[in-house]
N, C-alpha and C positions, 0 to 999 in steps of 0.2 A: 523884834518886825522888820526895824530900820537895817538890822545887820542882814536878815535874811534877803531884804530886797536890793542892798548893796550885794550882793554873792550871785543874784538872779541877773544882774544888770552887768556883771563882770563877763559871766557865762557867754547874754547873749553879744557883748561886745567881742569875743574872742571866736564865736560862731560867724558872726559879722565877718570879721577880720579873714578866719578862714577862708571864707564863702567869697570874696572880694578876691582875696590870692587863688583861688580854684578858679574863679571867672578870669583872671589873668593870665593864667595858666592855659585856659582854653582858649583864648586869646591869642597868644603865645604860640600856640601848638598849629590853629587851623591859619595863621598869617603865616607860618611858615610852611606848612604844607603846601597852602595855595602858590606860595613865591615859587617855591622847588619845582613844583608841576608845571606851572606856565613858562619857568624857563625851560624844562625839559622839552614842552613843547615845541617851544621856538628854536630850541637846538636843533631837534630832530626836522622841523620844517624849512629849515635855512641850508641845513648841512645833508643829512640822510637823505630825505625824502627825497628832493630832486635828481638825485645820483637814482635811488631807485626807480624814479620814475623812468628815466631815459633808458636804465637797463632794463626795464618790461618793455617799452618801444622798440628795443634792437631785438628782444627777444620774440617779439611779433612781427619783425618786418616792416614798422611803420617808415612812413618818408619822413627823410629828414626836416623838409620845409622848405629845402632851398631848392627843389625840383623848378624844371624850367617847362616850357608848355612846349608841347610837340616833340618832347625830347626823351630818353630812356628814363626811366624812373626805378628802375630796378635796384632793389637793397641786400646787400649781402648779410647772410643770417647767422655768423659764426657763432656769436652768443647763444641761439638754440640749437647748434649742431652739435659743439661742444658739450654745451648741458644734457640732451638726448643719448650723447654718447659716454654720459657717464651714470647716466640713472641707472640701466640694468644693470652694470657690474655690482654698483651700490648697493642695489636693492637686493641681489642676488648675496651679496656679502652677509648683510645685518638678518636674512631672511632666511636663509637656510637651514639645516638642521644642525649646525653646530651653535656653540653658546658663544656668540660675539663676547659677552662680557656675564660675569660668573663673580657668585658672591663665596669668600673664602673666609675660615676663621682665622682670629688672630693667633699668632704660634706663643701661645703664653699656656701654661699648665701641664699636666702630663699628656703622656702618647694617646693613654685612651680618653682621656677627655677632648683631645684634639680629634680624634675619631670620630666619636660623638655629636660635636659639634660640625663635622666636616660633612654629615649626614646630615646634619640639619641645614647648613648652607644649601646643599643639592635641593633639597626641598623649596628651599627661600628661591632659587635661580627659576625654578619649576614654575612655582607660582607667579612670580614676578612676569614670565616668559607668556603664561598663561593669560595675566592681566593685559598684557599690550595685544596679543594675536587674537584671543577669542572673548574675552570681554570687550575688548574695546577694537574696530576698526585698524589696528598697527599697519597694516601696510599702506592704506589712502592716508593715516596721519603721518606717518617717516615719508611718504613720497612727496607731500604736500611740502613739508617741512625741510627734504633736503631739493627740492627744485629753488624755493623761497632762498635759500643759502645760495646754490649756486648760479643763480639770476640777479637775486639783489643782495647779495654778500652776507645774509645774515636769517635765520630760520629760529622759530620758537617752538616748543611744546609746553604744555601747560598741563597740571597734574592735580586733581582734584577729588576728595571724598562726595559721593553724591547718594543720596537716600532717596531710593525708590521705590514707589506705593504700588504695588499692581492690585486691580480689583476685578474680582470675578461674580458675576451673577450665575446662578442656580435655580431652577423653579422646582420645588417638592410639594408633593400632593399627600394625602392621610396621615398628616402629622397630628399624634396628640396633644393633650394638653402637656404631659409630661414631657413630650419632645420640644415643646417650645419653652418649657422652663428652663432646659439643659441648652438650648439655645442662645437663650436671654442670657446666661450666664457666663458666654463668650464672647469678650470685649472685641475681637477681630471681625465677628459677625454681625452684622445690620440684615434684620429681618423686615419684612415687607407683606404684612398677609393679604392674599390677593382672593380669597372665598372660603366657605365654611361647606361642609357636608355632612352624612352620619354614615358610619361603615355597615356590615352585616348586623350586629350585634344591636344596632341603634347609637351609640355614642358618638358623640360629637367627634367630626375630625376636620383640619385645614388644610387650605393650600397657602403655599408661601414663595415668594421671592427671597433666595440666601444670596447676600454680597460679601463674599470673601476678601479682606485686605488683608495683605501678605506686606510686611516693608522690610526690605532687603536693601542694605548698600555695598556699593562696590565704589573700586577704584575707578575714574575717568581721567580718560587724556584727552587732548586736542591741541591740532596745529591752531598758531596765533599768527593772523595776518600781520607783518611786521609793520606795517603803520598804525597799527594798533600800540605799539610797546615804544614807550621813551624811557629816557634817564637823563641825569644830569649831566653836563659837558663834564671833558676830563676825567670821566669815570676809569678805572683801569680794569674792571670786573664789575659783573653781576653783584654781588657781595660787597663792596666797597663803593658802589654808587651812592650819593646821597639819598636818591630817590629814583625807584626802579618799579615802575608804573603801567598798568593796562588801562588805557583811557579808550572808550568805545561807544559808541551810540545803544541804548539798549531801550526796549520798548516801554510801556506804563505796565501792561501787565506784568512783565515778567521782573519790575522793580518791585511789584506788590506779593509775587511770589519768593523774592527774597527776604519779604520783612521788613520792608522800609514803610513808613508811616505813608498812607495817603495821601494826607493833607499837604506832606512836605512836599510828593511828587506833584501836585498840581500846582503849588507855589512855584516849581520850577520849570514848569511848561513854558515853551515857547523861549527858553533860555536855554537852546544846543549851543553848544561850541563844535560844531561837527567844521573838521578842518576840511572835508571833502565836499559841504553841502554847496551844490551847485558850482563845483571847483571841476571841468572838465580834465586838469592837468592833476589831480591828487595820483596815488597810487592804486585807489581802489576804483576809479574809475578809468584807470589804464588798464585796470586787471579786466574790467568788464567791458568797456568798448574795442573789440577785436582788432577792429578795422579803423578805429579811429571817426567815424561816421557820426559828424555833425547832426545827422535828421536823427538818430537817434537821442531822445528828449525824456531823462529820467525825473519820475514824479515825485517832485519832492513834498506833497503833500498826502499825510496818511489817509487813508480811506475810511479809520476809526482812530479815535481818540485816544482807545484802548493801547493803539499800536505806534503811539506818536513816539518817537525816540527822543530821548535825553541823554544828556551826556553824562557817563557814570564811570569813575575811576576805581581803581584797585591798587592804592598807592601804599608802596614796603619803606620804613623811613627809621632810620636809627635815631632814637627821643632820648635824650640825657634823663638820667633819672635822680640823678645826687641834686644835693642842696645848691644855690650857687652862690651862696656864701661861702661857701668849702672852697679850699685853694686847692688845685693841681688838678690832673685830668680827672673829668667825671666817667661812673660808669653810665653804657649804653643798652639799650633795649630795641631789639627790632618790633616795629608795630605794623599792623595793616591798618589802614585808613578807608573806608568807603566815602567816597565823594562824590555828592553832586550835584548836578548843573553847572551852569557856566563859572561860577565862583568857586565851584569845588567844597561847597559845605559837607563839613563829618557830619556821616549819620549813624556810625556805629560807635559803641562805647561810651557813650555820654559825651562826645566830642571829643574823647582820647584816642580812641581807636581800639583794638585787640592785640595783645601777644602774640606772637607769633614765633616760631624758631627756623623757619625756613623761609626761601622767594621759593615759591613752589613753579619756575620756569627753565626750561632745560635751554640750550642755545646753540647753535650749530653753524658756524663759519668756517666756509673751505679751507681758507689760507688766512689761517689766525695771524696778528700783527702785534706783537708782544707790547704790553702794557696798552690796551685797546680791547673793548668788547668786541668790535665789529674788525672784518677784515676785508680780504680784497675775494669779491667774485668774479666768476667767469667774464662779465665783461670788461672787467678793468682789466683782464691780460687780453683782451683781443679786439679792444677799442678801436686803437689806433689803425691793427691791419685791417679790422671790417670797414673803418671808414676810408681807406685807399682802395682797397678793394672793391667797394660802391663807385667808386670816382671812374677805377678802371675797366670793369665791367660795364658802366653805361656808358663810356668814350668807346666801347667795344661794339657794344651793340649799334650807338650812333652811326659808327663807322660802316657794320655789316648792312644798315639799313638804308645809307648814303650807296653803297656797291652795290646794292639789290635795285633797288630805287632812287635814282641819280636824277638830280636836277636836271631841268629842261630849257633851254634857251632857244626861243623864239623871235623871230620879226613882225614889230608889231603891226597887223591891218591886214598881213600876208599868210597868216595861218587861223583858219575856225577853230578859236578858244573852247568852245565847247567838245569839240573831239579830244583836244589836248589833256583835259581837265577829267574825262571818264577815265574809271578805274576798271575797266573791261581789260583783258588780254586779246592779243591780234586784234586792235582798235583798227579803225581807218580814220586817218588825218587828212583832213582836205587843207591841199594849199596852194597857194597862187602859183608860184613857182618853187622847184627844189632848193633846198640851202637854206628854207626859210626856218626849219628847226631844227635845234641839234641836242644831241644828249652830254653833258659833263659827264665824264668817266673820273670817280674816285675808285682810290686804292683801300682794300682792304685793309688795317692795322692789328688784324688778329696775331700774324706771324710776330710783331713786337710785342702785342699786349699780354698774348697767353703766355709765355714767361713770366712774365711779371707774378698773373695771379698764383703760378706754381710756386714761385719765391716766397710770398707772402702766406699762403698756406703751409710751406715749410716752415716760416716764421712762426706762426698760431701752435702748429705741433711742438714746436720747440717752447714755447710759452706756457701751454696746456696739457702737454703730454698725450695728446690725446689725437692718435694718427690712424691712417687707414687699419694698421693693425688691432687696434681697440675694438673694428668693428667688423675684422674679419678681411684679412689680407685677397686681395685678387689675383687673378691669373697673371696680370701684368708686372706687379710687385713682387712676385715670387720668381720672377725671370732670373737667371746668373744669380741666385741666391742662394747661399748653401744652408743647410739645417741650424748650424751655430748661429748664424747671424739672422735667421729668423726667430729663433729661440730669444737671441738677447734682444729684437724687436719687442716680441711680446713681453717678455720681463720687464723692458723698461716702460712701457705701458702698465704694465700692471702694477709696477712699484707707486706711480701716480696715483692710482686707483687706491690704492691700499695705505697709501699715506693720507692721503684725503678719508678716509673711512676709521684708521686710527685716529685722526684729530677728531671725529666726530665722535668714537666711542669713549676716547678720554674725556671728551668736554661734556656734551649733551647727554650721551647714553651714560656715564657715570651718575651725572647729577640726577636725572630721571629714575634709573634702578635705584638709587639709597634713597630719592624722595619717596617714591610710591612702597618701599620696605617699610620707613617708616610711618606710613599713610597706613598699610596693613595692620603693623603690630599697632599702633593706635586706635582703630576705628573696628578692626572685625571682633565680631562676639563669640566665634565659634571656629569649629574646625575646616578645614577646608581638604577638599579631594584635588592629590597632584599625580602627576605620573611621570617617576623617576626610574629610569633603566626599562622602561617597557610596563614597570608594574604600580598599580594605584595603592597611594599610600596617604593615609589622612593625618594630617597634622593640625597643630592650632597655633597659630601666629601670636596669639596673646603671650606664649610662652619663647618668642623668639627673641634673638639680641637684634636689636635696630642699629647696631653700630658697625656691620661686619664688614670686614673689608671686600672691595671690588676690584676685581684682575679684569684684564683687557686680553684676548685670546688670539690677538693679531701679530703677525709679525710680518714685517719686509723681505721681499724676496724670497718666500716661501715656494713660487712654482706654479704650475699650471695643477689644476685638479688631478689631470690625469699621472703627471709626475708624482703628485703626492700621494694618491693611491697605491701606486707602483712602490713608492719607500713604506706606507704601511703593510704592503703585503708581503714584503722584505722582512720585514719587523714581526709579522705573524707567522713568517714560516721558524724565525729566528725561536719564537715563542713556543711553538708546537713541536722544536726538537727539544728545546728544554723540558719541556713537559712530559715527553715521553721519557727523558734520562732520568727525570725526578729533582731536576735543579729546584730548591725551596722559594728562589727570590721568582718565580712563576707557577699561577696558577691561572685556572680557568677565568678568575676577572680578569685578566690582564689579557686574554683573549677575546674575551664578549668585548671588551674595550676596544681592542685594535678594529674587531668586526664593526661596530657601531661607527668607528671613524670610518672605515671606509664606505660602507653606507651613505652617511654622511654625505661623503664627498661627490659620490653618484648620485644625492640628492633623492636617497632613497630608504624608506622607514626599518629600520635597523629591527623593530619589532613584530613586522610582517615576517618576518625569514627567522628569528632566534625569539628563544623564550627569554623571559627575565631572568637575569642572572647579577648579583650584587654580593657586597660582602655578607649579609646575612645567606645567600645562599650556599656562599661559598665554605662558609663557617658551619652550616648543615651537613652539607658535603664532608667536609672534613671529619666532623663527630661520627657519620655514618663507616666512614672508612675506619676510623680509630676502634669502633666495636666489631668491626670484622678482623680475622685471622690476620696478622702483620704479611706482607709480601716478602720473600725468601730473601735472604740476604747473599746476593753472589758469591760474595767471597766463602761462605758457611756450605754454600751448596758445591762449591769447587772440593773443598777440605771433605767434605762429606760422599762427593765421589769417590775421591781419592782411597779413601778409608775402606770404600765398600769395594775397590778396586784390589787391594790388598786381601782383605777377606776372601773376596774369589778367589786369587790368588794360592790363599792357603788351603781354603777346600778344595782348589784343583789339584795341589800337591797330595795332601791325605787321600783323596779318591784316587790317585796315580799309584800312592804305594798300596794300597787295600788291592787295586787293580795285580800288581807286580805279585802280591803275595797269592793271591787267588791263582795267578798262572802256574805261579812253583807249586801252590799245594793240587791244583790240579795235574801237572806235570809227573809230580814225584807218586801222587795215586795209580796213574797212568802206567810208571814205573814199577809201581811193586805188582800191579796184577798181572804186568806183561810176565815178571818176575816168578809168581805164582803160577801161572798159567805153563811156563815151560817148565817148571817145577813137577807140577802133577802131570804133564808130559813125560817127563822124564820117567818119573817113578811108573807110569802105566807100561813104559818101553822094556823098563828093567824088569818089572813083573811079567810081563810077555814073554821077554827073552830067557829069565834064569827059574820062571815059573817059582819066584818066591816072593811073599807075601811081605812087605814092608809095612811096619806100620807106624805110621806119621809121627803120631804121639811121641813115640819112643827116642823117634829119630829127634824130633824138634826139643824133646828134654836135654838128650845129649848133646846138639849142639848147643842150648842156650848153655849148659853147664862148660862146656869149654869157652864159651865167649868169656863165660864170667871169670875164668880161670886167667885167661890170659887179660882181662882189663884190672885185675889185681896185681900180677905181675908187672903191666906199664905204670901203673900207680905206685907201685913200688921202686921202681927206677926211678922214676919223675920225683919222688920225695929224695930219695938217694944223691940223685944229681943237684936238686934246690940246695943241701947241708954243703954240699961243696961249694 
């Protein structure tokens, strides 16, 4: 008995030690996460936040704060001008009918396997394109992220899976008991009886409201304000940061919907760590107060307790999972911590967070710096010229105002000051004597300052690549400019835009598309319908490879859309010629692809003008062609023609011989008839002359005998000659 008691005590001691170790471990994780988050927030508030606020002020053209009373307060808006010039081209590149990024299978295995995987990759690209543009407001999301990047150095897009529950209600009447039993067996239908009645046969019927619940999830994306994203200092990339966090203010009711304990939410009430609370110099306030109007008062008190905001952080931290006593480097794993309140208390995973496989944020920065998360924005490129132009423009306008409305010198006591102070034109000024009033003349300095403005405009164009050509050249810019120079100007500006688009595609777009693909493979529970080459295809994301390669279809210096259309038209002409000649490396799939490219460059739907055609249709077409009689070989046809020609010549020769023989026979017959007629006539003449009857038979017999004797004699002579 004592032995069993000692074992129980030993087990209790071990469990107590393990519990203390877990508690200590949780305490270490909590303190580490809290310290990292505070460090990241301080880093943003001290370094990146102020520059983003200043860039936002410059975008809106707000005063610098050094303006003088009764002097010009104009502000040059170069940051806004450059950003707005870039946006149309960027949005056209990413939202035309071409695939800026697309999935490709890895080059392993046989050619047949690669073709199968290539078809799947096309389906994956079509599905993710649909997620971005149809299931989400992709255009406005990317527009916000690109504008944040251009103005405030960096833009963010977040992706996640969202389960959506849709409830629809329908009223039904004349339901029987059997109907109610069947409806009650369906868990997705909620039934509410509203009345009873009887049918014609006296059976009881029911009226009810049926509520159908449809649970469908889908991939969500959203643009995140830059002030809500923080990371630890000296982070070289998103994945290398010690902490990468999304910190924001979330109303209490939304926190409850996330599954957070209401009691814990209530404990954190009033402990908001709002970096922009009551601070009109925060980035969120700078974005809202368009004119920096201090008369606009923000309501800091929520009208409803359920909408009271509480600080909520979604922090991604790499945590060591090895034993601290082990020597050498420890393995780590990426975890997501949901933290609540000003002290960032961890509320998920029993204080240890959740293991995740990626950080679901895409980052866009227009001019990235090596070994840094954030690069340069448009404000960084133009802030010096913008400030100088503001001063020059103010001085120019002040000079113009002085030249138009010059200062007036009056002799005190000799002039009626009320008349002088009037703002009317052609006014009457009463004086005691002439010469008591004098207007000082000021020279307008615009002829000296306007060239300075042109100089800094040119400098801004050199820094940003955005010139008049990027907005369409005017008539003045085209004067004395040849076609090649205009084309070079367009190409230069287009290259700046294409370089920025390439950076966005290789960084943020790559992360976004690969993340959405993993999300679809992980959460989709059934097949989806996608459009590939204008044809509806059913495919199941659960069978996809989530690690497909991603390629970017942008290249610098591709020329204008018109030039590219002309190039594709030339390729199409070559393809049609090769197809007519039966060249094996060109088929209708290549022709259809060229037509697709031309239609996309013209921003037209190819499926509207051409039917669906892909590898499957091409294979069916070739199979149908093989079942038909093969087309004649040109060489064999030539041989057959030569043979037929020779046979025709032989037949013609034979017919000519037959014709000659017939002619000879006819001529011989005519000669015989002529001789016979002459002999008959001679016979009649002799009979008439000598009155002697000639017997033809006897005469002919005598002639035949004489001929036979002559023939025998000739043969004897010929034989004797041969012997000699």
